[in-house]
C-alpha positions in Angstrom: 98.1 99.0 82.0 95.5 98.3 84.6 94.5 94.7 85.1 91.4 93.5 87.0 90.5 89.9 87.7 87.0 89.1 89.1 86.9 85.8 91.0 83.9 83.9 92.3 84.3 81.2 94.9 82.1 78.7 96.8 83.0 78.0 100.5 81.2 74.7 100.8 82.2 74.1 104.4 81.4 77.6 105.7 78.6 77.4 108.2 78.1 81.1 109.0 79.4 84.5 107.8 82.0 84.9 110.5 83.7 81.8 109.1 83.6 83.1 105.5 84.9 86.5 106.6 87.9 84.9 108.4 88.9 83.2 105.2 88.4 86.3 103.1 90.3 88.5 105.5 93.3 86.1 105.3 93.3 86.1 101.5 92.8 89.9 101.3 95.8 90.5 103.6 98.0 88.2 101.6 97.0 89.9 98.4 97.6 93.3 99.8 101.0 92.2 100.8 101.8 91.6 97.2 100.8 95.3 96.4 97.5 94.2 94.9 94.2 96.0 95.5 91.4 93.6 96.5 87.7 94.1 97.5 84.8 91.7 98.1 82.5 93.0 95.5 79.4 90.7 95.8 77.6 88.1 97.9 78.5 89.8 101.2 75.5 88.4 103.0 75.8 84.8 101.7 78.1 82.6 103.8 79.0 80.0 101.1 79.7 82.3 98.2 82.2 85.1 97.7 83.2 87.5 94.9 86.5 89.3 94.9 87.9 91.8 92.5 91.7 92.2 92.3 93.5 95.1 90.7 97.1 95.5 89.5 98.7 98.5 87.7 101.8 97.7 85.6 103.7 99.4 82.8 103.0 96.4 80.6 100.1 94.1 80.1 102.2 91.0 80.5 103.5 92.2 83.9 100.0 92.9 85.2 98.7 89.6 83.9 101.5 87.6 85.6 100.8 89.3 88.9 97.1 88.6 88.6 97.8 84.9 87.7 100.0 84.6 90.8 97.1 86.0 92.8 94.7 83.3 91.3 97.1 80.6 92.1 97.5 81.8 95.8 93.7 81.8 96.0 93.5 78.3 94.6 95.9 77.1 97.4 93.2 77.6 100.0 91.4 74.5 100.6 88.4 76.2 102.2 87.0 77.1 98.8 86.7 76.4 95.2 87.1 79.0 92.4 83.9 78.9 90.2 84.5 81.8 87.9 87.4 83.9 86.7 87.1 87.0 84.4 89.9 89.3 83.4 89.4 92.9 82.3 92.0 95.3 80.9 91.7 99.1 81.2 
């Protein structure tokens, strides 16, 4: 089972792209350490908005969903941003 979660976030205190990218790089590194694939999928040129897509492959839907929920909780722990949208997709 392939699970994908699309997450949109607002970085209210970011004042330039360099600041946004530093936060995104930190998040992406931590997600990759959990064997998740992650990419910034939209808003690359906006400094207060970000969209990430996170992918997990698992032999059961419940396992994939559990890992993706852990990823969402980890993202929520960052005080630099607020999640505005979460959308799951199953392939």
